[in-house]
C-alpha positions in Angstrom: 11.8 -157.9 8.6 11.1 -161.8 8.4 8.6 -164.3 8.6 9.1 -166.5 12.1 7.8 -169.4 10.3 11.3 -169.2 8.2 12.9 -169.5 11.4 13.1 -173.1 11.3 14.0 -173.1 7.9 18.0 -173.4 8.2 20.0 -172.6 5.6 17.5 -170.4 3.8 18.6 -167.1 2.4 15.5 -165.2 4.5 17.1 -166.2 7.8 20.7 -165.4 6.6 19.8 -161.8 5.9 19.6 -161.4 9.7 23.3 -160.4 10.3 23.0 -159.7 14.2 22.8 -162.9 16.3 21.9 -160.1 19.3 18.6 -160.1 17.3 18.0 -163.3 17.0 18.5 -163.9 20.7 15.9 -161.0 21.6 13.4 -162.5 19.5 13.7 -165.9 20.7 13.8 -164.8 24.3 10.5 -164.4 26.0 10.7 -160.9 27.7 11.5 -157.3 26.7 15.2 -157.0 25.9 17.1 -153.7 25.0 19.9 -153.7 22.4 22.6 -150.6 23.4 25.2 -149.0 21.2 28.9 -148.8 21.7 28.3 -145.7 23.6 26.1 -147.4 25.8 22.8 -145.5 24.6 19.6 -147.6 23.9 19.3 -147.7 20.3 16.5 -150.9 19.9 13.9 -152.4 22.1 12.1 -155.8 20.9 9.0 -156.6 22.6 7.5 -160.4 22.2 3.4 -160.8 21.8 2.0 -163.5 22.8 -1.5 -165.2 22.8 -3.4 -166.3 25.7 -2.4 -169.8 25.3 1.6 -168.6 25.3 2.0 -168.7 21.9 3.7 -165.8 20.6 2.4 -164.6 17.2 5.0 -161.9 16.9 8.0 -159.4 18.3 7.6 -155.6 17.8 11.0 -154.0 17.2 11.1 -150.3 18.1 14.2 -148.2 16.7 15.4 -145.2 19.1 17.3 -142.1 17.3 19.1 -139.6 20.0 19.9 -137.5 17.0 17.1 -134.8 17.8 17.7 -134.9 21.4 21.6 -134.6 20.6 21.2 -131.6 18.2 19.0 -130.1 21.1 21.5 -130.6 23.8 24.2 -129.3 21.4 22.2 -126.2 20.9 21.5 -125.7 24.5 25.1 -126.2 25.3 26.2 -123.8 22.5 23.5 -121.3 23.9 24.7 -121.5 27.0 28.6 -121.2 26.4 27.7 -118.7 24.0 25.7 -116.6 27.1 28.1 -117.5 29.4 30.8 -115.8 27.0 29.1 -112.9 26.6 28.4 -112.5 30.2 32.0 -112.7 31.0 33.1 -109.9 28.0 30.2 -107.7 29.4 31.7 -108.1 33.1 34.9 -107.8 32.1 34.4 -104.7 30.2 32.1 -103.4 33.2 35.2 -104.3 35.6 37.6 -102.4 33.2 35.5 -99.4 32.8 34.7 -99.5 36.5 38.5 -100.1 37.9 39.5 -97.7 34.9 37.2 -94.7 36.3 37.3 -95.4 39.9 41.4 -96.4 40.2 43.5 -96.3 37.8 42.5 -92.8 36.5 42.6 -91.3 40.0 45.7 -93.3 40.5 47.3 -92.0 37.3 46.0 -88.5 38.4 48.3 -89.0 41.2 51.3 -90.5 40.0 51.3 -87.4 37.3 51.7 -85.1 40.3 54.1 -87.2 42.0 56.5 -87.1 38.7 55.8 -83.4 38.5 57.4 -82.9 42.7 59.8 -85.1 42.1 61.1 -82.4 38.9 60.4 -79.5 41.5 57.1 -78.8 40.3 55.0 -77.9 43.6 52.1 -75.9 41.4 50.4 -79.1 40.7 47.4 -80.3 43.1 45.2 -83.3 42.9 41.3 -82.9 42.7 39.6 -85.9 43.4 36.1 -86.9 44.6 36.1 -90.4 44.5 35.3 -90.7 48.1 37.3 -93.4 49.3 40.9 -94.3 50.7 42.1 -92.6 47.1 40.8 -89.3 47.9 42.0 -89.4 51.0 45.6 -90.4 49.7 44.9 -87.2 47.3 44.6 -85.1 50.5 47.6 -86.6 52.2 49.7 -85.9 49.1 47.9 -82.2 48.6 49.2 -81.5 52.3 52.7 -82.7 51.5 53.1 -80.3 48.8 52.3 -77.2 50.6 54.0 -78.4 53.6 56.8 -78.8 51.1 56.6 -75.7 49.6 56.8 -73.9 52.7 59.7 -76.0 54.2 61.5 -75.1 50.8 60.4 -71.3 50.8 62.1 -71.3 54.3 65.2 -73.0 53.4 65.3 -70.5 50.5 65.6 -67.5 53.1 67.3 -69.6 55.3 70.1 -70.0 52.1 69.7 -66.6 51.3 70.4 -65.2 55.2 73.6 -67.8 55.2 75.0 -66.4 51.9 74.4 -62.9 53.3 75.8 -63.7 56.5 79.0 -65.5 54.8 79.7 -62.5 52.3 79.1 -59.8 55.0 81.4 -61.9 57.3 84.0 -62.6 54.7 84.1 -58.7 53.6 84.1 -57.8 57.1 87.6 -59.9 57.8 89.1 -58.4 54.6 89.8 -55.1 56.2 91.7 -57.1 59.7 93.1 -59.3 57.5 94.7 -56.4 55.5 96.1 -54.5 58.5 97.6 -57.6 59.9 99.6 -58.1 57.1 100.0 -54.3 56.6 101.8 -54.5 60.6 103.2 -58.0 59.6 105.0 -56.4 56.5 106.6 -54.0 58.8 107.7 -56.4 61.1 109.6 -58.5 59.1 111.5 -55.6 57.9 112.5 -54.6 61.3 116.0 -55.7 62.0 115.8 -55.3 65.7 113.7 -58.4 66.0 115.3 -61.6 67.7 115.2 -65.2 66.5 112.5 -66.2 68.9 110.0 -62.8 67.4 111.2 -63.3 63.8 109.6 -66.7 64.3 106.7 -65.8 65.6 106.0 -63.4 62.9 106.3 -66.0 60.7 104.0 -68.2 62.1 101.4 -65.5 62.5 102.1 -64.3 58.7 101.5 -68.1 57.6 98.2 -68.5 59.4 97.5 -64.9 58.0 97.6 -66.3 54.5 95.6 -68.8 55.3 93.0 -66.6 56.5 93.4 -64.8 54.1 92.8 -67.9 51.5 89.8 -68.8 53.2 88.1 -65.5 53.2 88.6 -64.8 49.8 87.1 -69.0 48.9 83.9 -67.6 50.8 84.0 -64.7 49.1 84.2 -66.3 45.7 81.3 -69.1 47.0 78.9 -67.0 47.3 79.5 -64.9 44.2 79.8 -68.0 42.1 76.4 -70.2 43.1 74.5 -66.9 42.8 76.1 -66.1 39.1 77.0 -62.6 40.1 80.6 -63.2 39.3 81.5 -61.5 36.4 84.4 -63.0 34.5 86.7 -60.6 32.9 87.6 -63.1 29.8 90.5 -62.3 27.6 93.5 -64.6 25.3 95.6 -66.7 28.4 98.3 -69.0 27.3 97.4 -72.2 29.8 100.9 -73.4 29.7 101.8 -70.4 31.2 99.5 -70.5 33.9 100.3 -74.0 34.4 104.1 -73.4 34.6 103.6 -70.3 37.0 101.5 -72.7 39.5 104.0 -75.1 39.3 106.8 -72.9 40.8 104.9 -71.4 43.2 104.5 -75.0 44.7 108.2 -76.1 44.0 108.8 -75.4 47.8 106.1 -77.6 49.0 106.7 -80.5 46.5 110.3 -80.7 47.1 109.2 -81.3 51.4 107.9 -84.6 49.6 110.3 -85.2 46.8 107.7 -85.2 44.5 109.2 -84.7 40.7 106.8 -82.3 38.4 106.5 -83.9 34.6 105.4 -81.7 32.1 103.8 -83.1 28.8 102.8 -80.6 26.3 101.9 -80.9 22.0 104.6 -79.7 19.9 103.9 -76.2 17.7 101.7 -73.7 18.6 98.6 -74.2 21.2 95.7 -72.1 21.0 95.1 -69.3 23.6 92.2 -69.8 25.4 89.5 -66.6 26.3 89.5 -67.1 30.1 89.1 -65.1 33.2 92.8 -66.0 33.8 92.4 -65.0 37.4 89.9 -67.4 38.2 91.6 -70.5 36.0 95.1 -69.9 37.8 92.9 -70.7 40.9 91.6 -74.0 39.1 95.2 -75.0 38.3 96.4 -74.0 41.7 93.9 -76.2 43.8 94.3 -79.2 41.7 98.1 -79.0 41.6 98.2 -78.3 45.6 95.7 -81.1 45.8 98.3 -83.2 43.7 101.0 -82.6 45.8 99.3 -82.9 49.2 97.7 -86.5 48.7 100.4 -87.6 47.0 103.1 -90.0 48.5 106.7 -89.3 49.5 109.1 -89.2 46.9 106.0 -89.4 44.3 105.1 -87.4 40.6 102.7 -85.0 39.6 102.5 -85.1 35.3 100.6 -82.1 33.7 99.4 -83.4 30.2 97.8 -80.7 27.7 96.1 -81.9 24.5 94.5 -79.6 21.7 91.5 -81.2 20.2 89.2 -80.0 17.6 87.3 -77.7 19.7 88.5 -77.8 23.0 91.7 -78.2 25.3 91.8 -81.5 27.9 94.1 -80.5 30.6 95.0 -83.7 32.5 96.7 -83.5 36.2 98.0 -86.9 37.1 99.3 -87.8 40.6 100.6 -90.9 41.7 99.4 -90.5 45.8 96.4 -92.0 48.0 93.7 -92.3 45.1 90.2 -92.2 46.3 87.7 -94.8 47.4 84.8 -95.6 45.7 82.5 -94.3 48.6 84.3 -91.4 48.4 84.0 -90.5 44.8 80.8 -89.2 45.0 81.4 -86.4 47.0 84.4 -85.2 46.1 82.7 -81.9 44.3 80.6 -81.5 46.9 80.5 -78.5 49.5 82.4 -78.5 52.4 84.0 -82.2 51.1 87.3 -83.4 52.4 88.4 -86.0 49.9 89.8 -88.1 52.6 89.1 -88.8 56.8 89.8 -86.4 59.1 90.6 -89.1 61.6 93.3 -90.5 59.1 94.9 -87.7 57.5 95.5 -84.3 58.9 95.0 -82.0 55.8 94.1 -78.4 56.0 91.4 -77.0 54.1 87.6 -76.4 54.6 86.7 -78.5 51.8 85.7 -76.0 49.2 88.6 -76.2 46.8 87.3 -78.6 44.4 83.7 -77.5 44.8 85.0 -73.9 43.6 87.1 -75.2 41.0 83.9 -76.9 39.2 81.8 -73.9 39.7 84.8 -72.3 37.9 85.4 -74.7 35.1 81.3 -74.9 34.4 80.9 -70.8 34.5 83.4 -71.5 31.3 81.2 -73.8 29.9 83.7 -76.6 30.6 83.8 -79.9 32.5 85.8 -81.6 34.9 86.0 -84.8 36.2 88.4 -87.6 37.5 89.4 -90.9 37.7 90.7 -92.7 41.0 92.0 -96.3 42.1 92.2 -96.3 46.2 96.5 -96.6 46.8 97.0 -96.0 42.7 96.5 -92.1 42.5 94.5 -89.9 40.6 93.6 -88.1 37.5 91.6 -84.6 37.1 90.4 -84.1 33.8 89.7 -80.1 32.8 87.9 -79.6 29.9 87.9 -75.9 28.2 86.0 -74.8 25.5 88.0 -73.5 22.2 85.9 -70.5 20.7 86.4 -68.2 17.8 87.9 -65.5 20.1 90.6 -67.7 20.8 94.3 -67.2 19.1 97.0 -69.0 18.3 100.2 -68.7 21.1 103.8 -68.9 20.6 105.3 -72.1 20.5 106.6 -73.5 23.8 109.5 -75.6 24.9 109.2 -77.0 28.2 
């Protein structure tokens, strides 16, 4: 690097070539000196060499390079990182496959069978040999399916017996009811009865009428549910059915001072090819309810609209309405639209259920809108088929 003799020649060019003062300081020191870089690594070691008399003939400057070390370390780190990533990937794949085949796949089989059960299909069975809790779960589910199948078969048999019982009882009631009606007709024509007897006959007649309606409802229930009822369809004037029904309930409406309002479209209205007797039963049921659940001095509006391919009948009352809690139950079997503890209305809760069955048997729809205390509107939608004809103009 330089000759030490030049150290005493101040200002000469040779001395000025030494740029780092730390190196000069280390050269003049009488001991080994380590020089570090900015990162703290030892970059140089300067070692003085002296003779026996203490004179230092020279110093040796050692340069240390970490490049090979760092390259080796980087290579080791990269190798470790790659191997670690590879191990993680292999572990994840192995765990995924293990979870899939040992847990997810068996679970998916259980879910598929459970979904089939919710759709009413009880013919599926789960076959698992995992020898763990999932196999126990599958076995329990298979046992549940078998119990459900047995319970359903028992319920079907019970339902069949119920239908047969209702059918037999209702049919057997027809004969005594008919006989009672015959004797009542004779008694009503008997002029020799006193006032008290006449009053008793009227009460018996009214009760017999209710019994007859209940009997027919039960017969209709079984036949419509089993779809054994054959609809006798013929071109029918819906307006005429509505008006006749209103006439039949006019006395009942007068007792509560209820007014009827008709809103029919102008011009001809299509005659629907329907079972006249059944549709009359539907109309009677809806108008009867509109009166029964109406308020004193209320109103019943009957609106008929003809659309492109269907007739829409709306029966609107100003009655007590239906609560949100009761709405889902309105068309259920044996449901009464109001609390029996609050209102003492007659009936066993079959009219609206039968009404729904009849409308659906005609490929129609029935629904309602109601607010508690603000009345109800029942809608009946009946399709207009190719067999329908145009009726005569009607002027209500």
